[in-house]
mmCIF file of the N, C-alpha and C atoms, coordinates in Angstrom:
data_MODEL
# 
_entry.id   MODEL 
# 
loop_
_atom_site.group_PDB 
_atom_site.id 
_atom_site.type_symbol 
_atom_site.label_atom_id 
_atom_site.label_alt_id 
_atom_site.label_comp_id 
_atom_site.label_asym_id 
_atom_site.label_entity_id 
_atom_site.label_seq_id 
_atom_site.pdbx_PDB_ins_code 
_atom_site.Cartn_x 
_atom_site.Cartn_y 
_atom_site.Cartn_z 
_atom_site.occupancy 
_atom_site.B_iso_or_equiv 
_atom_site.pdbx_formal_charge 
_atom_site.auth_seq_id 
_atom_site.auth_comp_id 
_atom_site.auth_asym_id 
_atom_site.auth_atom_id 
_atom_site.pdbx_PDB_model_num 
ATOM 1   N N  . MET A 1 1  ? 0.847   -1.164 0.000  1.00 0.00 ? 1  MET A N  1 
ATOM 2   C CA . MET A 1 1  ? 0.000   0.000  0.000  1.00 0.00 ? 1  MET A CA 1 
ATOM 3   C C  . MET A 1 1  ? 0.900   1.237  0.000  1.00 0.00 ? 1  MET A C  1 
ATOM 4   N N  . ASN A 1 2  ? 0.584   2.151  -0.890 1.00 0.00 ? 2  ASN A N  1 
ATOM 5   C CA . ASN A 1 2  ? 1.417   3.349  -0.944 1.00 0.00 ? 2  ASN A CA 1 
ATOM 6   C C  . ASN A 1 2  ? 0.952   4.393  0.069  1.00 0.00 ? 2  ASN A C  1 
ATOM 7   N N  . PHE A 1 3  ? 1.720   5.448  0.188  1.00 0.00 ? 3  PHE A N  1 
ATOM 8   C CA . PHE A 1 3  ? 1.469   6.470  1.202  1.00 0.00 ? 3  PHE A CA 1 
ATOM 9   C C  . PHE A 1 3  ? 0.138   7.181  0.981  1.00 0.00 ? 3  PHE A C  1 
ATOM 10  N N  . LYS A 1 4  ? -0.219  7.476  -0.287 1.00 0.00 ? 4  LYS A N  1 
ATOM 11  C CA . LYS A 1 4  ? -1.471  8.189  -0.568 1.00 0.00 ? 4  LYS A CA 1 
ATOM 12  C C  . LYS A 1 4  ? -2.683  7.351  -0.156 1.00 0.00 ? 4  LYS A C  1 
ATOM 13  N N  . SER A 1 5  ? -2.636  6.065  -0.428 1.00 0.00 ? 5  SER A N  1 
ATOM 14  C CA . SER A 1 5  ? -3.750  5.195  -0.061 1.00 0.00 ? 5  SER A CA 1 
ATOM 15  C C  . SER A 1 5  ? -3.890  5.121  1.457  1.00 0.00 ? 5  SER A C  1 
ATOM 16  N N  . LEU A 1 6  ? -2.771  5.026  2.148  1.00 0.00 ? 6  LEU A N  1 
ATOM 17  C CA . LEU A 1 6  ? -2.794  4.972  3.606  1.00 0.00 ? 6  LEU A CA 1 
ATOM 18  C C  . LEU A 1 6  ? -3.326  6.286  4.190  1.00 0.00 ? 6  LEU A C  1 
ATOM 19  N N  . ALA A 1 7  ? -2.886  7.408  3.631  1.00 0.00 ? 7  ALA A N  1 
ATOM 20  C CA . ALA A 1 7  ? -3.347  8.713  4.107  1.00 0.00 ? 7  ALA A CA 1 
ATOM 21  C C  . ALA A 1 7  ? -4.850  8.871  3.874  1.00 0.00 ? 7  ALA A C  1 
ATOM 22  N N  . LEU A 1 8  ? -5.346  8.419  2.722  1.00 0.00 ? 8  LEU A N  1 
ATOM 23  C CA . LEU A 1 8  ? -6.769  8.496  2.432  1.00 0.00 ? 8  LEU A CA 1 
ATOM 24  C C  . LEU A 1 8  ? -7.573  7.617  3.391  1.00 0.00 ? 8  LEU A C  1 
ATOM 25  N N  . LEU A 1 9  ? -7.097  6.412  3.635  1.00 0.00 ? 9  LEU A N  1 
ATOM 26  C CA . LEU A 1 9  ? -7.770  5.502  4.543  1.00 0.00 ? 9  LEU A CA 1 
ATOM 27  C C  . LEU A 1 9  ? -7.841  6.086  5.957  1.00 0.00 ? 9  LEU A C  1 
ATOM 28  N N  . LEU A 1 10 ? -6.762  6.646  6.451  1.00 0.00 ? 10 LEU A N  1 
ATOM 29  C CA . LEU A 1 10 ? -6.748  7.235  7.787  1.00 0.00 ? 10 LEU A CA 1 
ATOM 30  C C  . LEU A 1 10 ? -7.633  8.472  7.882  1.00 0.00 ? 10 LEU A C  1 
ATOM 31  N N  . THR A 1 11 ? -7.679  9.268  6.807  1.00 0.00 ? 11 THR A N  1 
ATOM 32  C CA . THR A 1 11 ? -8.524  10.460 6.798  1.00 0.00 ? 11 THR A CA 1 
ATOM 33  C C  . THR A 1 11 ? -10.000 10.084 6.867  1.00 0.00 ? 11 THR A C  1 
ATOM 34  N N  . VAL A 1 12 ? -10.396 9.104  6.088  1.00 0.00 ? 12 VAL A N  1 
ATOM 35  C CA . VAL A 1 12 ? -11.790 8.666  6.085  1.00 0.00 ? 12 VAL A CA 1 
ATOM 36  C C  . VAL A 1 12 ? -12.156 8.031  7.431  1.00 0.00 ? 12 VAL A C  1 
ATOM 37  N N  . ALA A 1 13 ? -11.247 7.248  7.988  1.00 0.00 ? 13 ALA A N  1 
ATOM 38  C CA . ALA A 1 13 ? -11.520 6.595  9.267  1.00 0.00 ? 13 ALA A CA 1 
ATOM 39  C C  . ALA A 1 13 ? -11.612 7.602  10.413 1.00 0.00 ? 13 ALA A C  1 
ATOM 40  N N  . ALA A 1 14 ? -10.868 8.688  10.347 1.00 0.00 ? 14 ALA A N  1 
ATOM 41  C CA . ALA A 1 14 ? -10.848 9.675  11.418 1.00 0.00 ? 14 ALA A CA 1 
ATOM 42  C C  . ALA A 1 14 ? -11.950 10.726 11.281 1.00 0.00 ? 14 ALA A C  1 
ATOM 43  N N  . ALA A 1 15 ? -12.588 10.810 10.118 1.00 0.00 ? 15 ALA A N  1 
ATOM 44  C CA . ALA A 1 15 ? -13.627 11.811 9.899  1.00 0.00 ? 15 ALA A CA 1 
ATOM 45  C C  . ALA A 1 15 ? -14.840 11.483 10.763 1.00 0.00 ? 15 ALA A C  1 
ATOM 46  N N  . PRO A 1 16 ? -15.460 12.501 11.339 1.00 0.00 ? 16 PRO A N  1 
ATOM 47  C CA . PRO A 1 16 ? -16.650 12.239 12.158 1.00 0.00 ? 16 PRO A CA 1 
ATOM 48  C C  . PRO A 1 16 ? -17.776 11.686 11.294 1.00 0.00 ? 16 PRO A C  1 
ATOM 49  N N  . GLN A 1 17 ? -18.409 10.662 11.774 1.00 0.00 ? 17 GLN A N  1 
ATOM 50  C CA . GLN A 1 17 ? -19.503 10.026 11.064 1.00 0.00 ? 17 GLN A CA 1 
ATOM 51  C C  . GLN A 1 17 ? -20.812 10.402 11.742 1.00 0.00 ? 17 GLN A C  1 
ATOM 52  N N  . ALA A 1 18 ? -21.875 10.535 10.954 1.00 0.00 ? 18 ALA A N  1 
ATOM 53  C CA . ALA A 1 18 ? -23.195 10.792 11.525 1.00 0.00 ? 18 ALA A CA 1 
ATOM 54  C C  . ALA A 1 18 ? -23.711 9.493  12.133 1.00 0.00 ? 18 ALA A C  1 
ATOM 55  N N  . VAL A 1 19 ? -24.193 9.565  13.342 1.00 0.00 ? 19 VAL A N  1 
ATOM 56  C CA . VAL A 1 19 ? -24.727 8.392  14.019 1.00 0.00 ? 19 VAL A CA 1 
ATOM 57  C C  . VAL A 1 19 ? -26.133 8.711  14.520 1.00 0.00 ? 19 VAL A C  1 
ATOM 58  N N  . MET A 1 20 ? -26.885 7.696  14.794 1.00 0.00 ? 20 MET A N  1 
ATOM 59  C CA . MET A 1 20 ? -28.220 7.890  15.337 1.00 0.00 ? 20 MET A CA 1 
ATOM 60  C C  . MET A 1 20 ? -28.094 8.228  16.824 1.00 0.00 ? 20 MET A C  1 
ATOM 61  N N  . GLY A 1 21 ? -28.980 9.073  17.308 1.00 0.00 ? 21 GLY A N  1 
ATOM 62  C CA . GLY A 1 21 ? -28.970 9.428  18.722 1.00 0.00 ? 21 GLY A CA 1 
ATOM 63  C C  . GLY A 1 21 ? -29.161 8.207  19.602 1.00 0.00 ? 21 GLY A C  1 
ATOM 64  N N  . GLY A 1 22 ? -30.053 7.356  19.188 1.00 0.00 ? 22 GLY A N  1 
ATOM 65  C CA . GLY A 1 22 ? -30.239 6.073  19.825 1.00 0.00 ? 22 GLY A CA 1 
ATOM 66  C C  . GLY A 1 22 ? -30.814 6.102  21.222 1.00 0.00 ? 22 GLY A C  1 
ATOM 67  N N  . PRO A 1 23 ? -30.697 4.968  21.883 1.00 0.00 ? 23 PRO A N  1 
ATOM 68  C CA . PRO A 1 23 ? -31.335 4.802  23.191 1.00 0.00 ? 23 PRO A CA 1 
ATOM 69  C C  . PRO A 1 23 ? -30.806 5.744  24.265 1.00 0.00 ? 23 PRO A C  1 
ATOM 70  N N  . LEU A 1 24 ? -29.544 6.092  24.218 1.00 0.00 ? 24 LEU A N  1 
ATOM 71  C CA . LEU A 1 24 ? -28.978 6.968  25.244 1.00 0.00 ? 24 LEU A CA 1 
ATOM 72  C C  . LEU A 1 24 ? -29.604 8.365  25.173 1.00 0.00 ? 24 LEU A C  1 
ATOM 73  N N  . ALA A 1 25 ? -29.651 8.931  23.973 1.00 0.00 ? 25 ALA A N  1 
ATOM 74  C CA . ALA A 1 25 ? -30.253 10.258 23.819 1.00 0.00 ? 25 ALA A CA 1 
ATOM 75  C C  . ALA A 1 25 ? -31.737 10.227 24.172 1.00 0.00 ? 25 ALA A C  1 
ATOM 76  N N  . TYR A 1 26 ? -32.415 9.151  23.804 1.00 0.00 ? 26 TYR A N  1 
ATOM 77  C CA . TYR A 1 26 ? -33.837 8.996  24.110 1.00 0.00 ? 26 TYR A CA 1 
ATOM 78  C C  . TYR A 1 26 ? -34.053 8.921  25.620 1.00 0.00 ? 26 TYR A C  1 
ATOM 79  N N  . GLY A 1 27 ? -33.223 8.154  26.303 1.00 0.00 ? 27 GLY A N  1 
ATOM 80  C CA . GLY A 1 27 ? -33.334 8.030  27.757 1.00 0.00 ? 27 GLY A CA 1 
ATOM 81  C C  . GLY A 1 27 ? -33.070 9.337  28.476 1.00 0.00 ? 27 GLY A C  1 
ATOM 82  N N  . ILE A 1 28 ? -32.065 10.082 28.017 1.00 0.00 ? 28 ILE A N  1 
ATOM 83  C CA . ILE A 1 28 ? -31.753 11.380 28.619 1.00 0.00 ? 28 ILE A CA 1 
ATOM 84  C C  . ILE A 1 28 ? -32.912 12.346 28.411 1.00 0.00 ? 28 ILE A C  1 
ATOM 85  N N  . CYS A 1 29 ? -33.483 12.317 27.233 1.00 0.00 ? 29 CYS A N  1 
ATOM 86  C CA . CYS A 1 29 ? -34.612 13.202 26.932 1.00 0.00 ? 29 CYS A CA 1 
ATOM 87  C C  . CYS A 1 29 ? -35.816 12.855 27.806 1.00 0.00 ? 29 CYS A C  1 
ATOM 88  N N  . GLN A 1 30 ? -36.119 11.568 27.940 1.00 0.00 ? 30 GLN A N  1 
ATOM 89  C CA . GLN A 1 30 ? -37.250 11.168 28.775 1.00 0.00 ? 30 GLN A CA 1 
ATOM 90  C C  . GLN A 1 30 ? -37.034 11.542 30.240 1.00 0.00 ? 30 GLN A C  1 
ATOM 91  N N  . THR A 1 31 ? -35.810 11.426 30.705 1.00 0.00 ? 31 THR A N  1 
ATOM 92  C CA . THR A 1 31 ? -35.506 11.815 32.082 1.00 0.00 ? 31 THR A CA 1 
ATOM 93  C C  . THR A 1 31 ? -35.776 13.303 32.283 1.00 0.00 ? 31 THR A C  1 
ATOM 94  N N  . GLY A 1 32 ? -35.370 14.107 31.316 1.00 0.00 ? 32 GLY A N  1 
ATOM 95  C CA . GLY A 1 32 ? -35.639 15.546 31.387 1.00 0.00 ? 32 GLY A CA 1 
ATOM 96  C C  . GLY A 1 32 ? -37.124 15.847 31.392 1.00 0.00 ? 32 GLY A C  1 
ATOM 97  N N  . CYS A 1 33 ? -37.873 15.139 30.547 1.00 0.00 ? 33 CYS A N  1 
ATOM 98  C CA . CYS A 1 33 ? -39.337 15.339 30.510 1.00 0.00 ? 33 CYS A CA 1 
ATOM 99  C C  . CYS A 1 33 ? -39.968 14.988 31.849 1.00 0.00 ? 33 CYS A C  1 
ATOM 100 N N  . ASN A 1 34 ? -39.551 13.878 32.423 1.00 0.00 ? 34 ASN A N  1 
ATOM 101 C CA . ASN A 1 34 ? -40.121 13.458 33.705 1.00 0.00 ? 34 ASN A CA 1 
ATOM 102 C C  . ASN A 1 34 ? -39.756 14.418 34.826 1.00 0.00 ? 34 ASN A C  1 
ATOM 103 N N  . CYS A 1 35 ? -38.551 14.970 34.789 1.00 0.00 ? 35 CYS A N  1 
ATOM 104 C CA . CYS A 1 35 ? -38.157 15.972 35.796 1.00 0.00 ? 35 CYS A CA 1 
ATOM 105 C C  . CYS A 1 35 ? -39.048 17.211 35.694 1.00 0.00 ? 35 CYS A C  1 
ATOM 106 N N  . LEU A 1 36 ? -39.343 17.626 34.464 1.00 0.00 ? 36 LEU A N  1 
ATOM 107 C CA . LEU A 1 36 ? -40.232 18.776 34.289 1.00 0.00 ? 36 LEU A CA 1 
ATOM 108 C C  . LEU A 1 36 ? -41.650 18.456 34.751 1.00 0.00 ? 36 LEU A C  1 
ATOM 109 N N  . ALA A 1 37 ? -42.103 17.240 34.520 1.00 0.00 ? 37 ALA A N  1 
ATOM 110 C CA . ALA A 1 37 ? -43.441 16.853 34.970 1.00 0.00 ? 37 ALA A CA 1 
ATOM 111 C C  . ALA A 1 37 ? -43.521 16.853 36.495 1.00 0.00 ? 37 ALA A C  1 
ATOM 112 N N  . VAL A 1 38 ? -42.490 16.356 37.149 1.00 0.00 ? 38 VAL A N  1 
ATOM 113 C CA . VAL A 1 38 ? -42.462 16.361 38.618 1.00 0.00 ? 38 VAL A CA 1 
ATOM 114 C C  . VAL A 1 38 ? -42.503 17.798 39.136 1.00 0.00 ? 38 VAL A C  1 
ATOM 115 N N  . ALA A 1 39 ? -41.752 18.686 38.495 1.00 0.00 ? 39 ALA A N  1 
ATOM 116 C CA . ALA A 1 39 ? -41.756 20.092 38.903 1.00 0.00 ? 39 ALA A CA 1 
ATOM 117 C C  . ALA A 1 39 ? -43.125 20.727 38.667 1.00 0.00 ? 39 ALA A C  1 
ATOM 118 N N  . CYS A 1 40 ? -43.765 20.359 37.564 1.00 0.00 ? 40 CYS A N  1 
ATOM 119 C CA . CYS A 1 40 ? -45.095 20.889 37.260 1.00 0.00 ? 40 CYS A CA 1 
ATOM 120 C C  . CYS A 1 40 ? -46.110 20.431 38.309 1.00 0.00 ? 40 CYS A C  1 
ATOM 121 N N  . TYR A 1 41 ? -46.072 19.151 38.632 1.00 0.00 ? 41 TYR A N  1 
ATOM 122 C CA . TYR A 1 41 ? -46.969 18.621 39.659 1.00 0.00 ? 41 TYR A CA 1 
ATOM 123 C C  . TYR A 1 41 ? -46.715 19.314 41.003 1.00 0.00 ? 41 TYR A C  1 
ATOM 124 N N  . ALA A 1 42 ? -45.445 19.456 41.366 1.00 0.00 ? 42 ALA A N  1 
ATOM 125 C CA . ALA A 1 42 ? -45.113 20.092 42.641 1.00 0.00 ? 42 ALA A CA 1 
ATOM 126 C C  . ALA A 1 42 ? -45.593 21.546 42.672 1.00 0.00 ? 42 ALA A C  1 
ATOM 127 N N  . GLY A 1 43 ? -45.444 22.221 41.534 1.00 0.00 ? 43 GLY A N  1 
ATOM 128 C CA . GLY A 1 43 ? -45.924 23.604 41.452 1.00 0.00 ? 43 GLY A CA 1 
ATOM 129 C C  . GLY A 1 43 ? -47.429 23.708 41.617 1.00 0.00 ? 43 GLY A C  1 
ATOM 130 N N  . ALA A 1 44 ? -48.124 22.650 41.204 1.00 0.00 ? 44 ALA A N  1 
ATOM 131 C CA . ALA A 1 44 ? -49.587 22.633 41.350 1.00 0.00 ? 44 ALA A CA 1 
ATOM 132 C C  . ALA A 1 44 ? -50.019 22.116 42.720 1.00 0.00 ? 44 ALA A C  1 
ATOM 133 N N  . GLY A 1 45 ? -49.042 21.667 43.533 1.00 0.00 ? 45 GLY A N  1 
ATOM 134 C CA . GLY A 1 45 ? -49.353 21.193 44.877 1.00 0.00 ? 45 GLY A CA 1 
ATOM 135 C C  . GLY A 1 45 ? -49.654 19.711 44.970 1.00 0.00 ? 45 GLY A C  1 
ATOM 136 N N  . PHE A 1 46 ? -49.205 18.937 43.990 1.00 0.00 ? 46 PHE A N  1 
ATOM 137 C CA . PHE A 1 46 ? -49.458 17.493 43.979 1.00 0.00 ? 46 PHE A CA 1 
ATOM 138 C C  . PHE A 1 46 ? -48.147 16.733 43.904 1.00 0.00 ? 46 PHE A C  1 
ATOM 139 N N  . THR A 1 47 ? -48.204 15.432 44.107 1.00 0.00 ? 47 THR A N  1 
ATOM 140 C CA . THR A 1 47 ? -47.031 14.564 44.005 1.00 0.00 ? 47 THR A CA 1 
ATOM 141 C C  . THR A 1 47 ? -47.170 13.702 42.758 1.00 0.00 ? 47 THR A C  1 
ATOM 142 N N  . PHE A 1 48 ? -46.156 13.737 41.906 1.00 0.00 ? 48 PHE A N  1 
ATOM 143 C CA . PHE A 1 48 ? -46.176 12.971 40.652 1.00 0.00 ? 48 PHE A CA 1 
ATOM 144 C C  . PHE A 1 48 ? -46.214 11.476 40.960 1.00 0.00 ? 48 PHE A C  1 
ATOM 145 N N  . GLY A 1 49 ? -47.134 10.761 40.316 1.00 0.00 ? 49 GLY A N  1 
ATOM 146 C CA . GLY A 1 49 ? -47.215 9.325  40.493 1.00 0.00 ? 49 GLY A CA 1 
ATOM 147 C C  . GLY A 1 49 ? -48.176 8.858  41.563 1.00 0.00 ? 49 GLY A C  1 
ATOM 148 N N  . VAL A 1 50 ? -48.755 9.784  42.311 1.00 0.00 ? 50 VAL A N  1 
ATOM 149 C CA . VAL A 1 50 ? -49.702 9.415  43.373 1.00 0.00 ? 50 VAL A CA 1 
ATOM 150 C C  . VAL A 1 50 ? -51.119 9.582  42.818 1.00 0.00 ? 50 VAL A C  1 
ATOM 151 N N  . PRO A 1 51 ? -51.934 8.519  42.881 1.00 0.00 ? 51 PRO A N  1 
ATOM 152 C CA . PRO A 1 51 ? -53.297 8.617  42.341 1.00 0.00 ? 51 PRO A CA 1 
ATOM 153 C C  . PRO A 1 51 ? -54.146 9.619  43.122 1.00 0.00 ? 51 PRO A C  1 
ATOM 154 N N  . ILE A 1 52 ? -55.023 10.295 42.399 1.00 0.00 ? 52 ILE A N  1 
ATOM 155 C CA . ILE A 1 52 ? -55.901 11.291 42.999 1.00 0.00 ? 52 ILE A CA 1 
ATOM 156 C C  . ILE A 1 52 ? -57.326 10.739 42.949 1.00 0.00 ? 52 ILE A C  1 
ATOM 157 N N  . PRO A 1 53 ? -57.970 10.567 44.099 1.00 0.00 ? 53 PRO A N  1 
ATOM 158 C CA . PRO A 1 53 ? -59.350 10.083 44.073 1.00 0.00 ? 53 PRO A CA 1 
ATOM 159 C C  . PRO A 1 53 ? -60.288 11.142 43.489 1.00 0.00 ? 53 PRO A C  1 
ATOM 160 N N  . GLY A 1 54 ? -61.268 10.695 42.747 1.00 0.00 ? 54 GLY A N  1 
ATOM 161 C CA . GLY A 1 54 ? -62.228 11.634 42.164 1.00 0.00 ? 54 GLY A CA 1 
ATOM 162 C C  . GLY A 1 54 ? -61.757 12.142 40.818 1.00 0.00 ? 54 GLY A C  1 
ATOM 163 N N  . SER A 1 55 ? -62.175 13.342 40.477 1.00 0.00 ? 55 SER A N  1 
ATOM 164 C CA . SER A 1 55 ? -61.816 13.914 39.178 1.00 0.00 ? 55 SER A CA 1 
ATOM 165 C C  . SER A 1 55 ? -60.397 14.501 39.207 1.00 0.00 ? 55 SER A C  1 
ATOM 166 N N  . THR A 1 56 ? -59.790 14.548 38.047 1.00 0.00 ? 56 THR A N  1 
ATOM 167 C CA . THR A 1 56 ? -58.419 15.062 37.933 1.00 0.00 ? 56 THR A CA 1 
ATOM 168 C C  . THR A 1 56 ? -58.448 16.582 37.764 1.00 0.00 ? 56 THR A C  1 
ATOM 169 N N  . PRO A 1 57 ? -57.695 17.327 38.581 1.00 0.00 ? 57 PRO A N  1 
ATOM 170 C CA . PRO A 1 57 ? -57.675 18.792 38.456 1.00 0.00 ? 57 PRO A CA 1 
ATOM 171 C C  . PRO A 1 57 ? -57.100 19.245 37.105 1.00 0.00 ? 57 PRO A C  1 
ATOM 172 N N  . ALA A 1 58 ? -57.512 20.409 36.673 1.00 0.00 ? 58 ALA A N  1 
ATOM 173 C CA . ALA A 1 58 ? -57.067 20.956 35.390 1.00 0.00 ? 58 ALA A CA 1 
ATOM 174 C C  . ALA A 1 58 ? -55.553 21.151 35.354 1.00 0.00 ? 58 ALA A C  1 
ATOM 175 N N  . ALA A 1 59 ? -54.951 21.512 36.468 1.00 0.00 ? 59 ALA A N  1 
ATOM 176 C CA . ALA A 1 59 ? -53.492 21.717 36.500 1.00 0.00 ? 59 ALA A CA 1 
ATOM 177 C C  . ALA A 1 59 ? -52.755 20.417 36.187 1.00 0.00 ? 59 ALA A C  1 
ATOM 178 N N  . ILE A 1 60 ? -53.267 19.300 36.711 1.00 0.00 ? 60 ILE A N  1 
ATOM 179 C CA . ILE A 1 60 ? -52.646 18.007 36.450 1.00 0.00 ? 60 ILE A CA 1 
ATOM 180 C C  . ILE A 1 60 ? -52.821 17.626 34.989 1.00 0.00 ? 60 ILE A C  1 
ATOM 181 N N  . MET A 1 61 ? -53.982 17.913 34.428 1.00 0.00 ? 61 MET A N  1 
ATOM 182 C CA . MET A 1 61 ? -54.221 17.633 33.010 1.00 0.00 ? 61 MET A CA 1 
ATOM 183 C C  . MET A 1 61 ? -53.254 18.439 32.136 1.00 0.00 ? 61 MET A C  1 
ATOM 184 N N  . ALA A 1 62 ? -52.985 19.684 32.527 1.00 0.00 ? 62 ALA A N  1 
ATOM 185 C CA . ALA A 1 62 ? -52.038 20.511 31.774 1.00 0.00 ? 62 ALA A CA 1 
ATOM 186 C C  . ALA A 1 62 ? -50.622 19.954 31.884 1.00 0.00 ? 62 ALA A C  1 
ATOM 187 N N  . CYS A 1 63 ? -50.251 19.482 33.078 1.00 0.00 ? 63 CYS A N  1 
ATOM 188 C CA . CYS A 1 63 ? -48.928 18.867 33.260 1.00 0.00 ? 63 CYS A CA 1 
ATOM 189 C C  . CYS A 1 63 ? -48.797 17.613 32.395 1.00 0.00 ? 63 CYS A C  1 
ATOM 190 N N  . ASN A 1 64 ? -49.862 16.803 32.355 1.00 0.00 ? 64 ASN A N  1 
ATOM 191 C CA . ASN A 1 64 ? -49.835 15.583 31.556 1.00 0.00 ? 64 ASN A CA 1 
ATOM 192 C C  . ASN A 1 64 ? -49.750 15.890 30.064 1.00 0.00 ? 64 ASN A C  1 
ATOM 193 N N  . ALA A 1 65 ? -50.422 16.944 29.623 1.00 0.00 ? 65 ALA A N  1 
ATOM 194 C CA . ALA A 1 65 ? -50.352 17.340 28.215 1.00 0.00 ? 65 ALA A CA 1 
ATOM 195 C C  . ALA A 1 65 ? -48.933 17.787 27.857 1.00 0.00 ? 65 ALA A C  1 
ATOM 196 N N  . GLY A 1 66 ? -48.329 18.546 28.751 1.00 0.00 ? 66 GLY A N  1 
ATOM 197 C CA . GLY A 1 66 ? -46.940 18.967 28.522 1.00 0.00 ? 66 GLY A CA 1 
ATOM 198 C C  . GLY A 1 66 ? -45.981 17.792 28.494 1.00 0.00 ? 66 GLY A C  1 
ATOM 199 N N  . LEU A 1 67 ? -46.213 16.823 29.380 1.00 0.00 ? 67 LEU A N  1 
ATOM 200 C CA . LEU A 1 67 ? -45.370 15.627 29.403 1.00 0.00 ? 67 LEU A CA 1 
ATOM 201 C C  . LEU A 1 67 ? -45.511 14.847 28.104 1.00 0.00 ? 67 LEU A C  1 
ATOM 202 N N  . GLY A 1 68 ? -46.719 14.730 27.595 1.00 0.00 ? 68 GLY A N  1 
ATOM 203 C CA . GLY A 1 68 ? -46.941 14.027 26.334 1.00 0.00 ? 68 GLY A CA 1 
ATOM 204 C C  . GLY A 1 68 ? -46.253 14.708 25.165 1.00 0.00 ? 68 GLY A C  1 
ATOM 205 N N  . THR A 1 69 ? -46.302 16.030 25.126 1.00 0.00 ? 69 THR A N  1 
ATOM 206 C CA . THR A 1 69 ? -45.639 16.785 24.064 1.00 0.00 ? 69 THR A CA 1 
ATOM 207 C C  . THR A 1 69 ? -44.126 16.606 24.138 1.00 0.00 ? 69 THR A C  1 
ATOM 208 N N  . CYS A 1 70 ? -43.595 16.644 25.347 1.00 0.00 ? 70 CYS A N  1 
ATOM 209 C CA . CYS A 1 70 ? -42.158 16.473 25.544 1.00 0.00 ? 70 CYS A CA 1 
ATOM 210 C C  . CYS A 1 70 ? -41.718 15.075 25.120 1.00 0.00 ? 70 CYS A C  1 
ATOM 211 N N  . MET A 1 71 ? -42.489 14.052 25.491 1.00 0.00 ? 71 MET A N  1 
ATOM 212 C CA . MET A 1 71 ? -42.149 12.670 25.125 1.00 0.00 ? 71 MET A CA 1 
ATOM 213 C C  . MET A 1 71 ? -42.207 12.466 23.618 1.00 0.00 ? 71 MET A C  1 
ATOM 214 N N  . ALA A 1 72 ? -43.142 13.147 22.950 1.00 0.00 ? 72 ALA A N  1 
ATOM 215 C CA . ALA A 1 72 ? -43.213 13.061 21.490 1.00 0.00 ? 72 ALA A CA 1 
ATOM 216 C C  . ALA A 1 72 ? -41.953 13.659 20.855 1.00 0.00 ? 72 ALA A C  1 
ATOM 217 N N  . ALA A 1 73 ? -41.452 14.739 21.435 1.00 0.00 ? 73 ALA A N  1 
ATOM 218 C CA . ALA A 1 73 ? -40.205 15.331 20.936 1.00 0.00 ? 73 ALA A CA 1 
ATOM 219 C C  . ALA A 1 73 ? -39.036 14.381 21.162 1.00 0.00 ? 73 ALA A C  1 
ATOM 220 N N  . CYS A 1 74 ? -39.073 13.605 22.241 1.00 0.00 ? 74 CYS A N  1 
ATOM 221 C CA . CYS A 1 74 ? -38.013 12.624 22.504 1.00 0.00 ? 74 CYS A CA 1 
ATOM 222 C C  . CYS A 1 74 ? -37.971 11.560 21.420 1.00 0.00 ? 74 CYS A C  1 
ATOM 223 N N  . ALA A 1 75 ? -39.136 11.162 20.933 1.00 0.00 ? 75 ALA A N  1 
ATOM 224 C CA . ALA A 1 75 ? -39.172 10.162 19.862 1.00 0.00 ? 75 ALA A CA 1 
ATOM 225 C C  . ALA A 1 75 ? -38.468 10.686 18.623 1.00 0.00 ? 75 ALA A C  1 
ATOM 226 N N  . ALA A 1 76 ? -38.644 11.966 18.324 1.00 0.00 ? 76 ALA A N  1 
ATOM 227 C CA . ALA A 1 76 ? -37.963 12.564 17.176 1.00 0.00 ? 76 ALA A CA 1 
ATOM 228 C C  . ALA A 1 76 ? -36.457 12.633 17.412 1.00 0.00 ? 76 ALA A C  1 
ATOM 229 N N  . ILE A 1 77 ? -36.056 12.920 18.644 1.00 0.00 ? 77 ILE A N  1 
ATOM 230 C CA . ILE A 1 77 ? -34.626 13.003 18.965 1.00 0.00 ? 77 ILE A CA 1 
ATOM 231 C C  . ILE A 1 77 ? -33.961 11.637 18.806 1.00 0.00 ? 77 ILE A C  1 
ATOM 232 N N  . ALA A 1 78 ? -34.670 10.601 19.166 1.00 0.00 ? 78 ALA A N  1 
ATOM 233 C CA . ALA A 1 78 ? -34.093 9.249  19.078 1.00 0.00 ? 78 ALA A CA 1 
ATOM 234 C C  . ALA A 1 78 ? -33.814 8.855  17.636 1.00 0.00 ? 78 ALA A C  1 
ATOM 235 N N  . LEU A 1 79 ? -34.530 9.428  16.688 1.00 0.00 ? 79 LEU A N  1 
ATOM 236 C CA . LEU A 1 79 ? -34.372 9.064  15.281 1.00 0.00 ? 79 LEU A CA 1 
ATOM 237 C C  . LEU A 1 79 ? -33.540 10.065 14.483 1.00 0.00 ? 79 LEU A C  1 
ATOM 238 N N  . THR A 1 80 ? -33.122 11.156 15.102 1.00 0.00 ? 80 THR A N  1 
ATOM 239 C CA . THR A 1 80 ? -32.363 12.191 14.403 1.00 0.00 ? 80 THR A CA 1 
ATOM 240 C C  . THR A 1 80 ? -30.869 11.881 14.419 1.00 0.00 ? 80 THR A C  1 
ATOM 241 N N  . PRO A 1 81 ? -30.232 11.933 13.238 1.00 0.00 ? 81 PRO A N  1 
ATOM 242 C CA . PRO A 1 81 ? -28.775 11.713 13.245 1.00 0.00 ? 81 PRO A CA 1 
ATOM 243 C C  . PRO A 1 81 ? -28.046 12.820 13.994 1.00 0.00 ? 81 PRO A C  1 
ATOM 244 N N  . THR A 1 82 ? -27.069 12.468 14.794 1.00 0.00 ? 82 THR A N  1 
ATOM 245 C CA . THR A 1 82 ? -26.260 13.447 15.527 1.00 0.00 ? 82 THR A CA 1 
ATOM 246 C C  . THR A 1 82 ? -24.794 13.228 15.194 1.00 0.00 ? 82 THR A C  1 
ATOM 247 N N  . PRO A 1 83 ? -24.052 14.295 15.027 1.00 0.00 ? 83 PRO A N  1 
ATOM 248 C CA . PRO A 1 83 ? -22.629 14.125 14.674 1.00 0.00 ? 83 PRO A CA 1 
ATOM 249 C C  . PRO A 1 83 ? -21.802 13.641 15.846 1.00 0.00 ? 83 PRO A C  1 
# 
């Protein structure tokens, strides 16, 4: 193998490749969403994950809607190529 071929091979191997965000990025995103949901519940005076007897308050419904939107964005992040 001559020097030019070796230099080309090393350059291509060292170049940053686009990779999928994958499970790690998805997990980090979901953790962030859940942290925001816990803060939202706490701000409304409730504890995240504890069942509420009777009807669900509007503040909790708003927190759940925000959590759903955030989780949907996580699905997009998991499929987006990242350098």
